[in-house]
C-alpha positions in Angstrom: -5.8 15.2 1.5 -7.4 12.5 3.7 -4.6 10.1 4.9 -5.5 6.9 6.4 -3.1 5.4 8.5 -3.9 1.6 9.0 -0.7 0.9 11.2 1.0 2.8 13.6 3.4 5.8 12.7 5.5 8.1 14.4 3.4 10.9 16.0 6.1 13.5 15.1 5.5 12.8 11.5 1.8 12.8 11.7 2.0 16.0 13.1 4.1 17.4 10.2 1.5 16.2 7.7 -1.2 17.7 9.9 0.8 21.1 9.8 0.8 20.7 6.0 -3.1 20.9 6.0 -3.8 17.2 5.7 -6.5 15.3 7.6 -4.7 12.3 9.3 -6.9 9.3 10.4 -5.3 6.6 12.5 -7.2 3.2 12.5 -8.4 2.0 15.7 -9.2 -1.4 14.4 -7.6 -4.1 12.0 -10.9 -5.8 11.3 -11.4 -6.0 7.6 -14.9 -4.7 7.8 -14.0 -1.9 9.8 -11.3 -0.9 7.7 -13.3 -1.1 4.3 -15.8 1.2 5.9 -13.2 3.9 7.0 -11.6 3.8 3.6 -14.6 5.1 1.9 -13.1 8.7 1.8 -9.5 7.9 2.1 -7.2 9.4 -0.8 -3.8 8.1 0.5 -3.6 4.9 2.4 -0.6 4.2 4.7 0.2 0.6 5.9 3.1 -1.5 7.5 1.9 -5.0 7.9 -1.8 -4.9 7.2 -2.8 -6.7 4.0 -4.5 -4.4 1.3 -7.0 -6.3 -0.7 -8.9 -5.8 -3.9 -12.1 -5.3 -2.0 -10.4 -2.6 0.2 -9.5 -0.8 -3.0 -13.1 -1.3 -4.2 -14.4 0.3 -1.0 -12.2 3.5 -1.6 -13.2 5.2 -4.6 -11.0 8.2 -3.7 -8.0 6.2 -3.1 -4.9 7.4 -5.4 -1.9 6.2 -3.4 -1.0 3.3 -1.2 2.3 3.6 0.6 4.0 0.6 2.1 5.9 2.0 5.2 8.8 -0.2 4.6 10.4 -2.1 1.4 8.3 -5.1 0.5 4.9 -4.7 -1.3 3.9 -8.5 -1.2 0.8 -7.7 1.2 -0.7 -5.6 -1.3 -2.5 -6.7 -4.3 -0.6 -4.6 -6.7 -2.4 -5.8 -9.8 -5.6 -4.7 -8.5 -4.0 -1.2 -7.6 -2.8 -0.9 -11.2 -6.3 -1.9 -12.5 -7.8 0.9 -10.3 -5.1 3.5 -11.5 -3.8 3.5 -7.9 0.0 4.2 -7.3 1.5 1.7 -5.1 4.9 3.0 -3.3 7.3 1.8 -0.8 9.9 3.3 1.3 13.1 1.2 0.8 16.3 1.3 2.4 15.1 3.3 5.6 15.0 0.2 7.8 17.9 -1.7 6.2 20.5 -1.1 9.1 17.9 -2.2 11.6 17.2 -5.5 9.9 21.1 -5.9 9.4 21.8 -5.6 13.1 19.2 -7.9 14.1 20.7 -10.5 11.4 24.1 -10.3 12.7 22.5 -10.7 16.2 21.0 -14.0 15.2 24.1 -15.2 13.9 26.1 -14.3 16.9 23.2 -15.9 19.1 23.5 -19.1 17.3 27.3 -19.2 17.2 27.8 -18.3 21.1 24.6 -20.1 22.3 23.5 -16.9 24.0 19.8 -17.7 24.4 20.2 -21.1 25.6 23.1 -20.1 28.0 20.8 -17.1 29.2 18.0 -19.7 30.0 20.2 -21.9 31.9 21.6 -19.2 34.1 17.8 -18.1 34.8 17.3 -21.8 35.8 20.5 -21.5 38.1 22.3 -24.0 35.9 26.0 -23.4 35.1 27.6 -25.2 32.2 30.8 -23.4 31.0 31.9 -26.5 29.0 28.9 -26.7 26.9 28.9 -23.0 26.0 32.7 -22.8 25.3 32.1 -24.7 22.1 31.7 -21.9 19.5 33.1 -21.9 16.1 33.8 -18.1 16.0 33.0 -16.0 12.9 36.4 -14.7 11.7 37.5 -16.2 8.5 34.2 -17.9 7.7 32.0 -17.5 4.8 28.5 -15.7 4.6 26.4 -16.1 1.8 24.0 -13.4 1.2 20.9 -14.0 -1.1 19.5 -10.6 -2.0 22.2 -8.0 -2.4 19.9 -4.9 -2.0 20.0 -2.3 0.5 19.6 -4.8 3.5 21.9 -7.4 2.0 24.5 -4.7 1.5 24.3 -3.4 5.2 24.5 -7.0 6.4 27.7 -7.5 4.1 29.2 -4.2 5.7 28.9 -5.6 9.2 29.7 -9.2 8.3 32.9 -7.8 6.9 33.8 -6.0 10.2 33.5 -9.4 12.1 36.1 -10.8 9.5 33.6 -12.7 7.5 34.2 -13.3 3.9 31.5 -12.1 1.8 29.6 -14.1 -0.9 26.7 -13.3 -3.2 25.3 -14.3 -6.7 26.1 -12.8 -10.1 23.3 -10.4 -11.4 22.9 -8.4 -14.5 20.4 -6.1 -12.8 22.7 -4.4 -10.5 23.4 -0.6 -11.1 26.9 0.5 -11.6 27.0 2.2 -8.2 25.8 -1.3 -6.4 28.4 -3.2 -8.3 31.3 -0.9 -7.1 30.0 -1.0 -3.6 29.9 -4.8 -3.6 33.3 -4.9 -5.2 34.8 -2.8 -2.3 33.7 -5.3 0.0 35.7 -8.0 -1.9 32.7 -10.0 -2.5 33.0 -13.4 -4.2 30.0 -13.6 -6.7 28.9 -17.1 -7.7 27.0 -18.1 -10.9 24.3 -20.2 -9.1 22.9 -20.7 -5.8 24.3 -24.1 -5.6 27.9 -22.9 -5.9 27.3 -20.5 -3.2 25.9 -22.8 -0.9 28.7 -25.2 -1.1 31.3 -22.8 0.4 28.8 -20.8 2.7 29.1 -21.4 6.4 26.2 -19.0 7.1 23.5 -18.2 4.7 21.5 -15.1 5.1 18.2 -14.4 3.1 17.2 -11.0 2.1 14.9 -11.5 -0.9 11.3 -10.3 -1.7 8.6 -13.1 -1.6 7.4 -13.9 -5.2 6.1 -16.7 -7.0 9.9 -17.5 -7.9 11.2 -17.3 -4.4 8.2 -19.1 -2.5 9.8 -21.9 -0.6 13.3 -21.1 -2.3 14.8 -22.9 0.7 13.5 -26.4 0.2 14.9 -29.9 0.5 17.0 -29.2 -2.7 18.5 -26.1 -1.4 19.1 -27.6 2.1 20.8 -30.7 0.8 23.4 -28.2 -0.8 24.2 -26.6 2.4 27.2 -27.4 4.6 26.7 -29.8 7.5 26.4 -27.7 10.7 26.0 -24.5 8.6 23.7 -21.5 9.7 20.7 -20.1 7.9 19.3 -16.8 8.9 15.9 -15.4 7.5 14.9 -11.9 8.3 13.1 -11.3 5.1 9.8 -13.1 4.4 8.6 -16.4 6.0 7.3 -17.9 2.8 11.0 -18.0 1.5 11.6 -21.2 3.4 9.7 -24.6 3.6 9.8 -25.0 7.4 9.0 -28.6 7.2 12.0 -29.3 5.0 14.0 -26.9 7.4 13.1 -28.9 10.7 14.3 -32.1 8.9 17.6 -30.6 7.8 18.1 -29.3 11.4 17.7 -32.8 12.7 19.8 -34.6 10.0 22.4 -32.1 9.0 22.7 -30.1 12.3 21.7 -26.9 10.7 21.5 -23.8 13.0 18.7 -21.6 12.3 17.9 -18.0 13.2 14.3 -16.6 12.2 12.7 -13.4 12.5 9.9 -14.4 10.1 7.8 -17.5 9.7 5.6 -18.9 7.2 2.2 -18.6 9.3 2.4 -15.8 11.8 -0.4 -14.6 14.1 -2.3 -11.6 13.0 -2.5 -10.3 16.4 0.5 -8.3 18.1 0.2 -10.5 21.3 -1.1 -14.0 21.4 -0.1 -17.5 22.4 1.8 -18.8 19.4 4.9 -20.8 18.8 6.1 -22.9 15.7 7.3 -26.2 16.1 10.7 -25.3 15.0 11.1 -23.0 18.1 11.5 -26.3 20.2 14.8 -26.9 18.6 18.1 -26.5 20.6 19.7 -25.3 17.3 17.2 -22.5 16.9 17.3 -18.9 17.8 14.0 -16.7 16.9 12.7 -13.2 17.2 9.2 -11.9 16.7 9.2 -10.2 13.1 11.0 -7.2 14.6 13.6 -6.7 12.0 12.8 -3.3 11.3 11.6 -2.4 14.6 13.9 0.1 16.1 13.3 3.7 17.1 15.8 4.8 14.4 14.1 2.8 11.6 10.5 3.8 12.7 11.6 7.5 12.3 13.3 7.1 9.0 10.6 5.1 7.6 8.0 7.8 8.8 9.9 10.5 7.2 10.1 8.6 4.1 6.4 8.5 4.1 6.2 12.2 4.5 8.4 12.8 1.6 6.3 10.4 -0.5 3.2 12.1 0.1 4.8 15.4 -0.7 6.0 14.1 -4.0 2.8 12.6 -4.8 1.2 16.0 -4.4 3.6 17.3 -7.3 2.6 14.4 -9.3 5.8 12.4 -9.1 5.6 9.7 -6.6 8.9 8.1 -5.7 9.6 4.3 -5.5 6.5 3.4 -7.4 6.3 -0.4 -7.8 3.6 -0.5 -10.6 4.3 2.1 -12.9 6.1 0.7 -16.3 9.7 1.5 -16.0 10.3 0.5 -19.8 9.1 2.6 -22.8 5.7 1.6 -24.0 4.1 2.1 -27.2 5.6 1.5 -31.0 7.2 5.1 -31.2 7.6 8.3 -29.4 6.4 11.6 -30.8 8.2 14.9 -29.7 5.8 18.0 -30.0 7.5 21.2 -29.3 4.9 23.9 -28.6 4.3 27.3 -26.8 3.2 26.9 -23.2 -0.3 28.0 -23.8 -3.7 26.9 -22.5 -5.3 24.3 -24.7 -2.5 23.2 -26.8 -2.0 19.9 -25.1 -5.9 19.2 -25.3 -5.6 19.8 -29.0 -2.5 17.4 -29.4 -4.3 14.6 -27.6 -7.6 15.2 -29.6 -5.5 14.9 -32.8 -4.0 11.8 -31.7 -7.3 10.3 -30.4 -9.1 11.1 -33.7 -6.3 9.2 -35.5 -7.0 6.0 -33.3 -3.4 6.3 -31.6 -3.5 5.5 -27.8 -1.3 7.3 -25.8 0.6 5.0 -23.5 3.1 7.3 -21.9 3.6 11.2 -21.7 5.5 13.9 -20.2 5.4 17.6 -20.9 8.6 19.8 -19.8 8.8 23.4 -19.8 12.0 25.1 -21.1 13.4 28.2 -19.0 14.2 31.5 -20.3 12.9 35.0 -21.1 10.1 35.7 -23.3 7.2 33.4 -24.2 7.8 30.1 -22.6 8.0 26.9 -24.7 7.6 23.2 -23.9 8.1 19.8 -25.4 5.5 16.9 -24.9 7.1 13.6 -25.4 4.0 11.0 -26.2 4.7 7.4 -26.8 1.8 6.0 -28.8 0.4 2.8 -29.7 1.5 2.8 -33.3 3.5 4.8 -35.9 1.5 8.1 -36.9 1.0 8.6 -40.6 1.9 11.7 -42.7 -1.4 13.1 -42.4 -1.6 12.9 -38.5 1.8 14.5 -38.3 0.6 17.4 -40.7 -2.5 17.9 -38.6 -0.4 18.2 -35.4 1.8 20.7 -37.0 -1.1 22.7 -38.2 -2.3 23.3 -34.5 -1.8 26.9 -33.3 1.1 27.1 -31.0 2.8 24.0 -32.1 6.4 24.6 -33.4 7.6 21.3 -34.5 6.8 17.6 -34.6 9.1 14.7 -34.7 8.6 11.1 -34.6 11.6 9.9 -32.5 11.7 6.2 -32.7 9.8 3.0 -33.5 11.1 1.0 -30.4 
């Protein structure tokens, strides 16, 4: 396959893919026109920070898979990918430790005034009294919004510093995630407002969606404690920076940011947000996931995703329906022979039934192999259709499994 890497990736993993027979093309320019031109023959697109637009997909007729070498996919037009039948996969969790480490670094830097004291020392200014006025972390409360893999790793490290862990109740957590959070003795609140009233530190680890855009607004900030700390290593759009700047002045909030609402596209340029001029601010350059360990782990995740895509089962796909579709499922047990699936699908099509989900599994054993095709269709098949399916040579049995 032709793999097109728009952003840099570890050379060792590219070598692995080349060794597997793939052709790997590394982008030499971030110019959109150049990208669209070079994508004309791409079958797999791998990106980190580059935005993937509908126009880029239209320029890539062979494209079947887009991999975000990281967790968030908000820089990819997922709706357009779904329209074109392109898988969109991410590589979640591989950079969680790196982001968590930076998060705690920002918390510590804010509490102990590390960046300001360093600047003073570089300017030959000694002020021990000023920098002795730290709160300390032990026994304080950290509220974590977004208790996924990154939020969990933050909680583990915060726990080691003696912080009490707070989060939100959620019905969507897996049993294993709930157990892990429980093992941290985390207190889970019913609402963000309840969490903010107790949190000395608030750390954001949410994806950017229409629902979370400017989650940190005037109302949010009004519920935070005076002098509390806010850290954002997730997405810049989670925070209304104008409202935050005001709260830093009126409530003395301390703020640590790795991400910003309007970041430069260039990796190296002159740029600085107004908020960076505040004494109660510490910032970094959107580098949360940028450690050698994280880059290697993500790159290996990309390789695994490509290998799985070749088998027809791409992992961590964000635009495949997880829920059962169709009105009912039809299970067709059949002999594993050439042409039987084509005949089954032809019969369903003739009956006007749209196939919305399907899997075909082969049974192990000696003798003639059998299989079962589980097909979810748009509406309940009639008795005539079931009879016609059962009359197909090599079909063993047909069962209509459910109506939901």
